[in-house]
C-alpha positions in Angstrom: 77.8 94.6 148.5 75.6 92.0 150.1 77.1 88.6 150.8 76.5 86.0 148.0 75.9 88.6 145.2 78.3 89.3 142.4 80.0 92.6 142.2 78.9 94.3 139.0 80.4 97.6 139.9 83.5 99.0 138.1 83.1 96.7 135.1 84.4 93.7 137.1 81.8 91.4 135.8 79.4 91.3 132.9 77.4 89.2 130.4 78.9 88.7 127.0 77.9 86.9 123.8 80.2 84.1 122.6 81.5 86.1 119.7 82.1 89.2 121.9 83.9 87.2 124.6 86.0 85.4 122.0 87.6 88.7 121.1 89.1 88.8 124.6 90.2 85.2 124.8 91.0 83.9 121.3 93.2 84.4 118.4 91.5 86.2 115.5 91.3 84.1 112.3 90.3 85.3 108.8 89.8 83.0 105.9 89.8 84.8 102.6 90.1 84.4 98.8 89.4 86.6 95.8 89.7 86.4 92.0 89.1 88.4 88.9 87.5 87.4 85.6 85.7 84.4 87.1 83.4 82.6 84.6 80.0 81.0 85.5 80.6 78.1 87.8 84.1 79.2 88.9 84.9 78.5 92.6 87.5 80.0 95.0 88.0 78.5 98.5 90.0 78.6 101.8 90.3 76.1 104.6 91.1 75.9 108.3 91.8 73.0 110.6 92.2 73.9 114.2 95.0 72.1 116.1 94.0 70.3 119.3 92.9 71.4 121.8 91.7 74.6 119.9 88.2 75.3 118.6 87.5 77.7 115.8 84.3 79.8 116.1 83.1 81.5 112.9 81.4 84.7 113.8 81.0 86.7 110.6 81.0 86.1 106.8 81.1 88.4 103.8 81.3 88.2 100.1 81.3 90.5 97.1 80.7 90.0 93.3 81.0 92.7 90.6 81.2 92.8 86.9 84.7 92.3 85.4 83.8 94.4 82.4 82.0 97.8 82.6 79.6 96.7 79.9 78.2 94.1 82.3 77.9 96.4 85.3 74.1 96.8 84.9 73.6 93.0 84.8 73.0 90.8 87.9 76.2 89.9 89.7 75.1 86.6 91.3 77.4 84.6 93.6 77.0 82.2 96.5 79.2 81.6 99.6 79.0 78.1 101.2 80.7 76.8 104.3 81.3 73.1 104.4 82.2 71.0 107.5 83.9 68.8 106.3 84.5 69.4 102.5 82.9 68.0 100.5 80.3 67.3 103.0 77.7 69.0 105.1 76.8 72.6 104.1 76.5 74.4 107.4 75.9 77.9 105.9 74.8 79.0 102.5 74.5 82.7 101.4 73.6 84.0 98.0 73.2 87.4 96.6 73.4 89.9 93.8 76.6 91.9 94.4 77.4 90.6 97.8 76.3 90.1 101.4 77.6 90.4 104.9 76.3 88.5 108.0 77.3 88.6 111.6 76.2 85.2 113.0 74.1 85.3 116.1 75.2 81.8 116.9 78.8 81.1 115.8 79.7 78.0 113.7 81.8 75.8 115.9 84.7 73.9 114.2 86.3 71.5 116.7 90.0 70.5 116.7 91.2 68.4 113.7 87.9 69.1 111.8 88.5 70.9 108.5 86.1 73.7 107.5 86.0 75.0 103.9 84.6 78.3 102.7 83.9 78.5 99.0 82.4 81.2 96.7 80.8 80.2 93.4 80.2 82.5 90.4 76.6 82.3 89.1 76.5 85.4 86.8 76.1 84.9 83.1 79.3 86.9 82.5 82.7 87.2 84.1 82.8 88.7 87.6 85.4 89.7 90.2 84.5 88.0 93.5 85.9 87.3 96.9 85.0 86.5 100.5 86.1 86.7 104.1 85.1 84.4 106.9 86.1 85.7 110.3 86.2 84.3 113.8 88.3 83.3 116.8 90.3 80.3 117.7 90.2 79.5 121.4 
């Protein structure tokens, strides 16, 4: 190896995305909630407040919505997942969909120590639905 150049042989060094590197360095955190027979406008939430000096990086989000009754299975199963920082306050992520959705965030949402992040799912179907969500990431 020439003087002044990094040694990239033997997997001693590399380039990593924030979310990939966090898996090596941080504690995995998953916020989740789920409920059955949720009427139009119902909401379920989960919160996290990192303790100083930690920072929570949200790297992926997912939600699902399905009919509570078989007779409604061919109808739309609308729901929305919102992430607030703080709550109630600024919406930093909003996802909606018919039946559910999953997103791996290219740029993680950063939640600094002592700030509270809230993830909430809202039912928007015109019938009862079963719904839930997960919000994953790492605390470093």
